[in-house]
C-alpha positions in Angstrom: 58.0 -29.4 -71.8 55.3 -26.9 -72.8 53.2 -25.7 -69.9 49.5 -24.7 -69.8 49.1 -21.2 -68.3 45.7 -22.2 -66.8 47.2 -24.6 -64.3 50.1 -24.3 -61.8 53.4 -25.4 -63.3 54.3 -27.5 -60.3 51.1 -29.6 -60.7 51.9 -30.1 -64.4 55.4 -31.4 -63.4 53.8 -33.9 -61.0 51.2 -34.9 -63.6 53.9 -35.4 -66.2 55.8 -37.8 -63.9 52.6 -39.6 -63.0 51.9 -40.2 -66.7 55.4 -41.5 -67.3 54.9 -43.9 -64.4 51.5 -45.1 -65.7 52.9 -45.6 -69.2 55.9 -47.6 -67.8 58.4 -45.1 -69.0 59.6 -44.7 -65.4 59.9 -47.6 -63.0 60.7 -48.2 -59.3 64.3 -47.3 -58.7 64.7 -45.1 -61.8 66.6 -41.9 -61.1 64.9 -38.7 -62.3 66.4 -35.4 -63.3 67.8 -33.3 -60.4 65.7 -30.2 -59.6 68.4 -28.0 -61.1 68.6 -30.0 -64.3 64.8 -30.0 -64.7 64.6 -26.3 -64.1 67.3 -25.6 -66.7 65.8 -28.0 -69.3 62.2 -26.6 -68.8 63.4 -23.0 -68.4 61.4 -22.5 -65.2 62.1 -21.2 -61.7 64.0 -23.8 -59.6 61.7 -23.1 -56.7 58.7 -24.4 -58.8 60.6 -27.6 -59.5 61.5 -27.9 -55.8 57.8 -27.5 -54.8 56.8 -30.3 -57.3 59.5 -32.6 -56.0 58.6 -31.9 -52.4 55.0 -32.8 -53.1 56.0 -36.0 -55.0 58.0 -37.0 -51.9 55.0 -36.3 -49.7 52.9 -38.5 -52.0 55.7 -41.2 -51.7 56.2 -41.2 -55.5 59.9 -40.3 -55.1 62.7 -40.3 -52.6 65.7 -38.0 -52.6 68.9 -39.6 -51.4 71.4 -37.0 -50.3 74.3 -36.8 -52.7 72.8 -39.5 -55.0 69.7 -38.0 -56.5 65.9 -38.5 -56.6 64.5 -41.9 -57.3 61.1 -43.4 -58.1 59.7 -45.4 -55.2 56.0 -45.7 -56.4 54.6 -49.2 -55.8 52.2 -51.1 -58.1 49.2 -50.3 -55.9 50.1 -46.7 -56.0 50.4 -46.7 -59.8 46.9 -48.3 -60.0 45.6 -45.5 -57.7 47.3 -42.8 -59.7 45.9 -44.1 -63.0 42.4 -44.2 -61.5 42.7 -40.7 -60.1 44.0 -39.3 -63.4 41.2 -41.1 -65.3 38.6 -39.6 -63.0 40.1 -36.1 -63.5 39.9 -36.5 -67.3 36.3 -37.7 -67.1 35.2 -34.9 -64.7 36.7 -32.4 -67.1 35.2 -34.0 -70.2 31.7 -34.4 -68.8 31.8 -30.8 -67.4 32.8 -29.4 -70.8 30.2 -31.5 -72.6 27.5 -30.4 -70.2 28.6 -26.8 -70.6 27.9 -27.3 -74.3 24.4 -28.4 -73.5 24.8 -32.2 -73.9 22.9 -34.6 -71.7 24.5 -37.8 -70.3 22.5 -39.9 -72.8 23.9 -37.8 -75.7 27.4 -38.0 -74.4 27.2 -41.8 -74.1 25.7 -42.0 -77.6 28.5 -39.9 -79.0 31.1 -42.0 -77.2 29.6 -45.2 -78.7 29.6 -43.7 -82.1 33.2 -42.6 -81.8 34.1 -46.1 -80.6 32.5 -47.6 -83.7 34.6 -45.2 -85.9 37.8 -46.2 -84.2 36.9 -49.9 -84.4 37.5 -50.5 -80.7 35.4 -52.1 -78.1 34.5 -50.6 -74.7 
């Protein structure tokens, strides 16, 4: 995993797991890498991974079972909420960046509609 230096690594770990959940790559009951395995694979400090896993437990995304590992426990309603939260974050960032470039909401919407036509999709 490649990390963005502008954001805390532990947050990026959490977001990575959230995206895997949303995309259906991880499901309830799936075992995830141990904290040590994750740290070794990503070549990061184990304390950083521990912080991410602790936060995911606090969010009730995962549960660690002593001697067995860490498992996904996120429910469908939680996945819906995670997806909405992440979409809002992306929109906030996008709109903020577009406004910093001097675009108005009307111009942003117009550009989105134009891009939608190019991609042949429907909003």
